[in-house]
TIFI-493543 format. One record per residue: x, y, z of N, C-alpha, C in turn. Coordinates in steps of 0.05 Angstrom, whole numbers, padded with zeros to 5 digits, always signed. Example, Ala and Ser with C-alpha at 12.3 -4.5 7.8 and 13.67 -1.06 7.14 Angstrom:
<recs>
+00264-00114+00156+00246-00090+00156+00264-00066+00156/+00257-00045+00142+00273-00021+00143+00258+00001+00157/
</recs>
This chain:
<recs>
+00018-00025-00003-00002-00004-00002+00014+00026+00003/+00008+00040-00020+00018+00071-00017+00021+00081+00005/+00044+00096+00014+00043+00107+00045+00055+00137+00037/+00058+00142+00012+00059+00167+00004+00055+00197+00018/+00040+00180+00029+00019+00222+00037+00039+00239+00048/+00027+00260+00049+00040+00284+00059+00035+00276+00097/+00046+00288+00119+00041+00285+00151+00029+00310+00149/+00013+00335+00130+00000+00348+00142-00025+00332+00132/-00027+00319+00117-00049+00304+00103-00059+00280+00132/-00042+00270+00126-00045+00247+00142-00052+00257+00174/-00046+00274+00181-00057+00293+00208-00084+00297+00205/-00099+00313+00179-00123+00313+00173-00131+00281+00173/-00129+00266+00164-00142+00243+00153-00141+00230+00195/-00130+00235+00214-00120+00231+00228-00143+00237+00251/-00153+00267+00255-00179+00276+00263-00203+00265+00252/-00203+00249+00222-00230+00252+00214-00229+00231+00220/-00212+00208+00230-00219+00187+00254-00223+00186+00288/-00206+00204+00291-00215+00217+00334-00244+00225+00333/-00246+00237+00302-00270+00255+00313-00298+00239+00297/-00291+00208+00291-00312+00197+00277-00335+00192+00279/-00340+00189+00302-00370+00177+00322-00387+00207+00323/-00373+00224+00328-00388+00251+00325-00398+00251+00300/-00383+00259+00276-00383+00261+00262-00403+00250+00234/-00405+00220+00240-00428+00205+00235-00448+00205+00250/-00457+00217+00274-00484+00222+00285-00497+00251+00277/-00476+00269+00270-00481+00290+00251-00492+00291+00230/-00479+00269+00207-00492+00266+00177-00523+00250+00190/-00522+00240+00208-00543+00223+00206-00571+00245+00222/-00558+00255+00240-00586+00280+00240-00583+00301+00213/-00570+00312+00199-00572+00321+00172-00594+00303+00160/-00581+00282+00151-00608+00268+00139-00631+00265+00159/-00634+00260+00179-00661+00245+00198-00673+00276+00196/-00660+00298+00209-00674+00325+00201-00688+00340+00182/-00667+00324+00159-00685+00341+00138-00667+00360+00125/-00647+00367+00133-00628+00392+00129-00611+00390+00096/-00605+00357+00092-00589+00358+00074-00615+00353+00049/-00631+00343+00047-00657+00348+00028-00660+00373+00030/-00655+00387+00041-00670+00421+00038-00644+00434+00019/-00627+00424+00033-00597+00437+00014-00590+00427-00013/-00608+00393-00021-00615+00385-00045-00630+00402-00063/-00656+00409-00051-00673+00419-00066-00672+00453-00071/-00645+00461-00045-00650+00488-00066-00617+00490-00081/-00618+00469-00096-00595+00472-00119-00581+00491-00117/-00567+00497-00144-00538+00515-00142-00540+00534-00131/-00568+00545-00125-00573+00578-00114-00562+00568-00077/-00564+00552-00074-00563+00545-00048-00582+00554-00031/-00583+00548+00004-00599+00555+00011-00582+00568+00037/-00598+00599+00062-00581+00604+00083-00591+00583+00099/-00572+00597+00126-00570+00575+00150-00609+00576+00169/-00605+00611+00164-00633+00623+00161-00657+00607+00162/-00659+00603+00137-00680+00594+00118-00681+00561+00126/-00659+00551+00126-00663+00522+00125-00662+00515+00158/-00663+00538+00176-00671+00539+00201-00711+00529+00203/-00705+00554+00199-00738+00564+00183-00758+00539+00177/-00745+00529+00146-00767+00506+00134-00759+00480+00153/-00746+00470+00169-00743+00453+00185-00752+00450+00214/-00752+00473+00211-00774+00482+00244-00750+00471+00269/-00724+00485+00258-00708+00475+00280-00689+00509+00288/-00669+00505+00309-00652+00529+00311-00642+00537+00300/-00638+00564+00285-00610+00575+00273-00591+00553+00289/-00588+00553+00312-00561+00541+00328-00547+00516+00316/-00573+00502+00324-00579+00473+00311-00558+00469+00285/-00578+00480+00262-00571+00479+00233-00543+00491+00246/-00536+00512+00241-00506+00518+00240-00486+00497+00254/-00489+00484+00276-00467+00461+00284-00472+00444+00274/-00487+00439+00256-00490+00419+00234-00477+00414+00207/-00497+00440+00198-00483+00445+00176-00442+00458+00177/-00439+00461+00196-00404+00484+00201-00394+00449+00196/-00395+00418+00213-00379+00404+00204-00387+00395+00178/-00405+00399+00171-00416+00383+00140-00399+00406+00117/-00398+00428+00133-00364+00442+00106-00345+00428+00115/-00342+00427+00141-00307+00409+00135-00300+00378+00128/-00317+00374+00126-00327+00343+00115-00328+00341+00083/-00337+00359+00073-00349+00363+00047-00366+00357+00042/-00388+00350+00066-00415+00341+00058-00431+00362+00050/-00420+00387+00060-00436+00420+00047-00407+00431+00038/-00414+00450+00015-00398+00466+00012-00422+00504+00016/-00395+00523+00008-00415+00543+00003-00418+00557-00035/-00440+00565-00037-00444+00568-00068-00429+00596-00073/-00410+00601-00084-00387+00617-00090-00384+00625-00067/-00384+00658-00069-00373+00680-00042-00391+00680-00020/-00411+00669-00034-00432+00670-00007-00437+00649+00008/-00454+00656+00028-00452+00634+00060-00478+00622+00055/-00487+00611+00023-00512+00592+00024-00500+00573+00020/-00518+00546+00026-00503+00523+00025-00512+00508+00006/-00501+00497-00012-00499+00476-00029-00489+00451-00019/-00497+00427-00042-00490+00398-00028-00465+00392-00039/-00446+00387-00026-00425+00370-00049-00420+00350-00055/-00404+00330-00071-00400+00306-00085-00411+00286-00060/-00395+00285-00031-00398+00265-00013-00430+00270-00005/-00439+00289-00003-00467+00299+00008-00485+00289-00012/-00481+00286-00039-00499+00271-00057-00501+00242-00055/-00471+00228-00045-00473+00209-00044-00484+00202-00019/-00487+00210+00003-00500+00202+00019-00533+00194+00014/-00537+00216+00007-00567+00230+00000-00575+00199-00028/-00564+00197-00043-00577+00184-00076-00554+00161-00073/-00534+00156-00063-00527+00131-00076-00529+00106-00051/-00537+00084-00066-00549+00057-00047-00532+00050-00034/-00507+00045-00056-00491+00027-00033-00484+00053+00001/-00481+00060-00003-00476+00090+00019-00500+00085+00038/-00532+00085+00023-00548+00096+00035-00547+00059+00060/-00541+00037+00042-00547+00021+00048-00523+00016+00083/-00512+00018+00071-00478+00017+00083-00486+00028+00118/-00492+00060+00109-00502+00084+00136-00520+00068+00155/-00542+00065+00138-00570+00053+00157-00552+00021+00170/-00538+00007+00157-00532-00019+00174-00512-00010+00191/-00493+00004+00199-00473+00022+00219-00494+00029+00241/-00513+00052+00223-00528+00066+00251-00542+00051+00264/-00562+00034+00250-00582+00021+00267-00573-00011+00273/-00553-00024+00260-00546-00053+00286-00514-00051+00291/-00496-00037+00273-00467-00047+00291-00468-00016+00311/-00469+00013+00309-00460+00031+00317-00453+00035+00358/-00481+00028+00368-00471+00020+00385-00462-00001+00402/-00462-00028+00389-00447-00041+00397-00419-00052+00391/-00413-00030+00370-00380-00025+00362-00365-00013+00392/-00390-00006+00409-00357-00003+00437-00347-00021+00446/-00359-00040+00437-00347-00068+00458-00325-00081+00436/-00318-00075+00416-00302-00086+00397-00276-00090+00411/-00261-00071+00425-00234-00089+00433-00241-00114+00453/-00274-00116+00467-00280-00139+00488-00276-00160+00471/-00295-00163+00442-00303-00174+00424-00271-00193+00426/-00247-00175+00411-00217-00191+00394-00213-00197+00421/-00216-00193+00451-00203-00212+00468-00215-00231+00474/-00239-00228+00473-00260-00255+00479-00268-00275+00453/-00270-00268+00428-00275-00285+00407-00308-00282+00412/-00323-00264+00425-00350-00270+00425-00363-00241+00414/-00377-00241+00399-00396-00204+00397-00406-00197+00408/-00384-00179+00426-00393-00172+00453-00419-00146+00446/-00421-00147+00423-00425-00110+00425-00455-00129+00418/-00470-00141+00420-00505-00166+00408-00511-00155+00430/-00505-00157+00453-00520-00147+00485-00543-00120+00486/-00542-00106+00472-00553-00082+00464-00574-00096+00451/-00579-00117+00437-00606-00137+00430-00614-00142+00443/-00604-00155+00468-00609-00170+00483-00591-00185+00493/-00589-00213+00521-00565-00228+00522-00571-00258+00521/-00595-00257+00506-00604-00292+00509-00590-00300+00488/-00577-00280+00459-00564-00291+00441-00537-00300+00429/-00525-00317+00426-00491-00327+00423-00476-00317+00391/-00505-00313+00372-00508-00294+00348-00522-00287+00341/-00512-00265+00318-00542-00244+00312-00555-00254+00293/-00557-00285+00287-00569-00303+00265-00594-00306+00279/-00587-00311+00307-00609-00324+00324-00625-00303+00326/-00609-00281+00329-00627-00262+00339-00651-00243+00320/-00637-00249+00289-00656-00237+00268-00682-00230+00271/-00702-00247+00271-00727-00245+00268-00737-00237+00300/-00722-00228+00324-00733-00207+00340-00719-00180+00349/-00701-00165+00330-00695-00145+00329-00708-00123+00323/-00707-00105+00337-00721-00075+00332-00728-00080+00294/-00749-00064+00292-00767-00060+00267-00738-00048+00248/-00723-00025+00251-00711-00011+00244-00680-00028+00237/-00668-00043+00261-00652-00061+00258-00652-00078+00234/-00674-00098+00242-00676-00112+00227-00674-00103+00201/-00700-00084+00188-00697-00071+00159-00678-00073+00156/-00649-00061+00159-00631-00046+00154-00609-00075+00151/-00612-00088+00174-00593-00110+00163-00602-00133+00136/-00625-00131+00136-00637-00146+00107-00630-00129+00079/-00633-00108+00085-00628-00089+00063-00599-00091+00055/-00580-00094+00075-00555-00091+00074-00552-00121+00059/-00557-00147+00075-00554-00175+00060-00567-00174+00041/-00588-00164+00028-00597-00168-00002-00580-00152-00018/-00579-00132-00005-00562-00112-00029-00545-00121-00046/-00517-00134-00025-00500-00136-00035-00502-00167-00061/-00516-00191-00048-00512-00208-00053-00531-00207-00086/-00554-00195-00078-00580-00196-00093-00584-00187-00127/-00557-00173-00124-00547-00155-00144-00534-00167-00173/-00511-00189-00156-00502-00214-00173-00520-00235-00182/-00542-00238-00175-00566-00256-00180-00562-00258-00216/-00571-00243-00229-00576-00246-00247-00552-00263-00274/-00520-00247-00257-00504-00259-00271-00502-00289-00251/-00512-00295-00240-00495-00324-00230-00520-00341-00239/-00541-00334-00241-00566-00350-00251-00558-00374-00279/-00543-00359-00307-00539-00364-00323-00522-00394-00312/-00498-00377-00298-00480-00400-00296-00493-00425-00275/-00499-00430-00258-00522-00445-00239-00535-00457-00261/-00553-00456-00278-00568-00472-00295-00556-00482-00324/-00536-00473-00325-00515-00486-00354-00519-00513-00343/-00509-00523-00323-00507-00555-00322-00554-00558-00307/-00569-00545-00319-00590-00558-00316-00590-00573-00287/-00590-00569-00268-00591-00575-00240-00632-00576-00236/-00631-00604-00222-00664-00596-00217-00670-00600-00193/-00652-00612-00168-00645-00604-00142-00620-00583-00133/-00634-00561-00127-00614-00546-00118-00615-00546-00081/-00600-00545-00059-00597-00546-00035-00582-00516-00031/-00596-00504-00017-00594-00469-00017-00580-00473+00012/-00563-00475+00030-00547-00470+00053-00545-00446+00060/-00561-00434+00087-00571-00404+00096-00585-00393+00073/-00600-00398+00077-00627-00389+00035-00639-00367+00056/-00638-00358+00087-00647-00331+00090-00674-00331+00083/-00689-00301+00073-00713-00303+00061-00724-00318+00044/-00709-00332+00018-00714-00344-00002-00709-00325-00022/-00691-00307-00014-00691-00285-00042-00681-00314-00076/-00651-00327-00068-00640-00341-00087-00662-00368-00100/-00675-00373-00084-00686-00397-00080-00712-00387-00106/-00732-00368-00095-00747-00347-00113-00734-00343-00137/-00709-00335-00144-00702-00317-00170-00705-00354-00185/-00686-00371-00175-00679-00400-00188-00713-00416-00199/-00735-00414-00178-00759-00414-00187-00772-00402-00202/-00772-00378-00208-00774-00363-00229-00747-00369-00261/-00732-00376-00257-00717-00371-00276-00716-00399-00295/-00725-00418-00276-00726-00452-00292-00759-00461-00278/-00771-00463-00292-00801-00477-00284-00788-00505-00270/-00774-00520-00270-00774-00557-00256-00762-00554-00237/-00745-00533-00225-00724-00536-00207-00738-00539-00180/-00726-00554-00161-00728-00556-00141-00713-00543-00118/-00712-00535-00095-00694-00521-00079-00705-00521-00050/-00687-00546-00032-00687-00549-00009-00665-00524+00008/-00680-00508+00020-00668-00486+00037-00662-00502+00068/-00643-00492+00071-00621-00503+00105-00614-00475+00115/-00633-00474+00140-00623-00446+00159-00641-00457+00181/-00632-00438+00205-00639-00437+00230-00671-00432+00226/-00683-00448+00250-00719-00446+00240-00730-00421+00246/-00720-00396+00251-00728-00366+00242-00726-00358+00220/-00698-00377+00206-00702-00362+00175-00721-00383+00151/-00726-00395+00173-00735-00420+00144-00771-00417+00147/-00773-00401+00168-00807-00397+00174-00812-00374+00160/-00794-00359+00152-00796-00339+00134-00798-00343+00103/-00784-00358+00107-00776-00365+00074-00797-00385+00063/-00811-00401+00084-00833-00414+00079-00856-00391+00071/-00858-00373+00087-00878-00350+00079-00866-00343+00059/-00853-00327+00046-00845-00318+00021-00847-00338-00002/-00846-00365-00001-00854-00376-00017-00876-00382-00022/-00894-00389-00008-00919-00391-00009-00934-00361-00020/-00923-00343-00015-00934-00308-00022-00928-00316-00056/-00908-00334-00062-00898-00323-00089-00911-00350-00106/-00922-00372-00090-00941-00386-00101-00915-00416-00115/-00883-00413-00102-00867-00438-00094-00876-00460-00079/-00890-00463-00066-00888-00477-00038-00885-00503-00050/-00899-00515-00074-00895-00544-00079-00864-00542-00090/-00838-00522-00092-00820-00525-00098-00804-00518-00084/-00810-00498-00068-00784-00493-00054-00789-00511-00023/-00769-00521-00008-00781-00532+00026-00753-00522+00041/-00766-00531+00064-00735-00525+00086-00733-00544+00101/-00708-00544+00113-00695-00560+00136-00694-00536+00153/-00704-00543+00175-00685-00530+00190-00659-00541+00220/-00636-00515+00222-00630-00535+00237-00600-00512+00231/-00584-00521+00248-00558-00500+00259-00537-00519+00241/-00528-00503+00217-00520-00526+00202-00484-00531+00217/-00477-00523+00235-00451-00533+00249-00460-00555+00263/-00491-00558+00275-00498-00577+00293-00484-00606+00279/-00497-00630+00298-00487-00657+00278-00510-00666+00276/-00529-00663+00290-00554-00657+00285-00577-00650+00251/-00566-00641+00249-00568-00621+00217-00562-00646+00200/-00569-00655+00182-00565-00671+00164-00578-00659+00143/-00555-00667+00111-00570-00647+00096-00583-00667+00073/-00589-00653+00055-00605-00676+00031-00584-00684+00012/-00591-00714+00018-00573-00728-00009-00565-00724-00021/-00547-00732-00046-00544-00728-00078-00561-00708-00091/-00552-00672-00075-00568-00652-00103-00550-00638-00122/-00565-00638-00141-00547-00633-00164-00538-00610-00167/-00541-00593-00144-00523-00572-00135-00524-00561-00104/-00505-00555-00092-00503-00533-00066-00501-00509-00072/-00523-00494-00064-00519-00462-00062-00503-00449-00035/-00485-00427-00035-00480-00420-00011-00477-00389-00014/-00493-00362-00017-00493-00336-00015-00482-00323+00002/-00465-00316+00014-00461-00284+00028-00462-00301+00054/-00454-00322+00053-00466-00343+00072-00436-00349+00093/-00410-00366+00083-00385-00377+00090-00367-00353+00111/-00373-00324+00099-00365-00300+00115-00379-00304+00147/-00401-00310+00146-00410-00318+00172-00390-00334+00194/-00374-00350+00186-00363-00366+00198-00327-00367+00198/-00324-00378+00211-00283-00374+00209-00287-00396+00191/-00252-00391+00178-00242-00412+00167-00245-00447+00177/-00242-00443+00206-00237-00472+00213-00269-00487+00211/-00295-00463+00215-00315-00473+00219-00326-00476+00185/-00309-00455+00170-00325-00467+00133-00314-00493+00126/-00290-00496+00137-00283-00533+00134-00306-00549+00140/-00310-00541+00168-00322-00561+00179-00354-00562+00168/-00368-00543+00158-00383-00540+00145-00383-00558+00107/-00365-00549+00109-00357-00565+00069-00351-00589+00082/-00339-00600+00104-00347-00631+00104-00374-00645+00102/-00385-00628+00118-00413-00635+00109-00422-00634+00084/-00424-00611+00076-00428-00619+00042-00419-00638+00026/-00392-00644+00037-00378-00667+00025-00385-00689+00021/-00401-00698+00050-00413-00724+00055-00443-00728+00047/-00452-00696+00039-00486-00709+00031-00480-00702-00007/-00451-00698-00020-00453-00687-00044-00444-00709-00065/-00450-00711-00089-00441-00732-00102-00422-00731-00118/-00410-00751-00137-00397-00743-00152-00395-00715-00174/-00419-00712-00183-00426-00688-00207-00435-00669-00190/-00445-00664-00169-00451-00638-00151-00431-00614-00149/-00440-00600-00162-00444-00578-00166-00433-00554-00135/-00421-00550-00137-00414-00528-00102-00416-00493-00105/-00426-00485-00102-00430-00452-00116-00427-00435-00090/-00396-00422-00084-00399-00401-00065-00397-00376-00076/-00414-00357-00063-00431-00329-00088-00407-00321-00053/-00392-00294-00058-00379-00284-00042-00364-00259-00055/-00365-00235-00040-00348-00209-00044-00331-00209-00029/-00316-00216-00043-00276-00228-00037-00258-00193-00040/-00254-00190-00020-00238-00158-00008-00216-00155-00028/-00201-00172-00040-00185-00166-00052-00184-00181-00082/-00218-00177-00094-00227-00184-00127-00243-00156-00129/-00236-00131-00115-00257-00113-00124-00243-00094-00147/-00259-00083-00155-00243-00057-00171-00245-00031-00156/-00254-00030-00139-00262-00004-00137-00245+00000-00097/-00229+00023-00088-00231+00021-00064-00249+00022-00045/-00275+00041-00053-00290+00037-00039-00304+00010-00026/-00300+00002-00049-00312-00028-00041-00302-00045-00023/-00266-00047-00030-00249-00061-00013-00252-00049+00015/-00257-00020+00022-00257-00015+00045-00279-00026+00053/-00305-00024+00047-00329-00017+00060-00323-00062+00073/-00313-00073+00057-00313-00099+00063-00294-00103+00090/-00275-00094+00086-00251-00090+00106-00261-00087+00126/-00278-00066+00138-00301-00049+00150-00318-00069+00164/-00328-00087+00151-00356-00100+00148-00334-00124+00163/-00325-00141+00157-00309-00147+00184-00311-00138+00208/-00313-00117+00220-00318-00114+00241-00332-00115+00260/-00355-00110+00240-00387-00120+00253-00391-00155+00260/-00372-00176+00241-00370-00198+00248-00363-00194+00280/-00346-00187+00282-00327-00193+00298-00340-00180+00326/-00352-00159+00328-00370-00143+00347-00403-00143+00352/-00407-00156+00332-00440-00158+00334-00443-00187+00329/-00439-00199+00298-00449-00222+00288-00443-00249+00301/-00406-00254+00306-00405-00278+00312-00382-00276+00328/-00379-00262+00330-00340-00258+00345-00320-00269+00326/-00320-00283+00298-00299-00301+00292-00295-00306+00263/-00320-00288+00244-00312-00287+00222-00306-00267+00215/-00305-00264+00185-00295-00239+00169-00306-00243+00134/-00295-00220+00125-00296-00211+00095-00268-00228+00086/-00276-00245+00071-00241-00263+00063-00228-00254+00037/-00208-00258+00033-00191-00252+00014-00192-00282-00007/-00193-00290-00028-00202-00305-00044-00179-00333-00037/-00163-00331-00033-00139-00354-00033-00146-00372-00001/-00153-00349+00017-00153-00358+00034-00170-00373+00037/-00195-00366+00030-00228-00378+00024-00224-00403+00006/-00215-00404-00012-00212-00434-00030-00194-00448-00017/-00179-00439+00000-00162-00467+00017-00174-00471+00035/-00196-00448+00051-00217-00472+00073-00237-00491+00050/-00238-00484+00043-00266-00505+00017-00247-00533+00012/-00219-00526+00001-00212-00544-00013-00201-00559+00015/-00196-00554+00038-00187-00572+00051-00213-00591+00067/-00229-00595+00052-00258-00609+00063-00255-00620+00046/-00249-00624+00025-00246-00649+00004-00247-00639-00028/-00256-00625-00033-00259-00606-00063-00232-00585-00076/-00243-00597-00090-00224-00574-00120-00237-00556-00128/-00225-00534-00134-00238-00508-00147-00239-00513-00185/-00256-00518-00183-00261-00524-00213-00262-00506-00236/-00278-00478-00219-00285-00456-00239-00287-00422-00219/-00272-00415-00229-00280-00375-00211-00288-00356-00227/-00313-00343-00231-00322-00327-00239-00317-00303-00225/-00302-00276-00232-00301-00254-00216-00315-00232-00222/-00320-00211-00218-00342-00180-00220-00357-00192-00227/-00388-00210-00206-00408-00206-00212-00427-00180-00207/-00442-00176-00222-00457-00147-00211-00441-00123-00210/-00454-00107-00195-00443-00072-00194-00424-00082-00166/-00424-00100-00153-00410-00107-00128-00385-00123-00127/-00387-00133-00148-00358-00149-00155-00362-00171-00140/-00381-00191-00148-00379-00216-00128-00362-00225-00138/-00352-00259-00126-00339-00281-00141-00362-00307-00133/-00363-00323-00153-00379-00339-00160-00346-00365-00170/-00358-00387-00141-00336-00410-00148-00349-00439-00142/-00337-00453-00157-00347-00473-00170-00338-00485-00164/-00338-00513-00143-00327-00533-00138-00331-00550-00134/-00322-00583-00139-00331-00603-00137-00315-00615-00130/-00326-00650-00117-00308-00668-00096-00290-00667-00108/-00257-00670-00101-00231-00678-00111-00233-00713-00125/-00227-00720-00136-00213-00749-00154-00196-00757-00133/-00203-00774-00129-00192-00797-00106-00170-00812-00118/
</recs>
């Protein structure tokens, strides 16, 4: 990594980190209070602090402190030589860019309070921040169905935003071999299963997931009219009692293995190995941080690993290509093909089969 940054610029970047909890909340207030929207609507002419205060029903002081830090962040800027506020490019991204919106809401609604316990999570190997949602859970996946509505909404939007974008490019790859039965491990709300059933009128999908998720998946399948082709099997994939359907044509895991440590990934794939036939294709769809086209995506994935540490499970992260492939191959599989740059978020679809004995 290039470290040629000037000392004065490095100092500025360090101050951004030092004040980041406060500046995050400042941007959240600008969004929630409608101030950024007022500035956007004012266009190139801009809007004065006094007018923004009057139109938002806030005090001049309140708009002042928020807008001044927004000027420092480049979220807002002045229109020419005046003191009328206009939207900066960063402000536009906060309002209009879907990646930024999804990430921002996810951090604010799911991660922010629990991040206080990040250091303790690193020490203990447990998601210590999860206790902000209750003390009975060991992972966030068990808690999903009971999260506060805003947190639940932001979690699922985050989850679906990334993987769903790659589905249109992944479907032709998977169905080139005409699978009749797909086992979808970690099928969540049945988004992939529904996409498969719409793509191919003959395919059957079995979703394997925790009981709370399979209940949601069953409801979604019923509402879509696919109850006859989408079935579920409830259970914890790490549990010895959870048995996978035998000899499916394909096994699908979308944004699933990043929820586990590398040791657990190998353990899961050994279970897949036991159920798979010689011709079973095993598909792993993941955003690998060293296979991204843009630094913003790489940074987002590296930061997402901190969510896994303090909120999700305490032991997983977003992986690099080689380490994830290595963990799968340790279970007895060989990489057959690798398709990179699927969707606008540069997903990788890795295809494995049992190694020849």
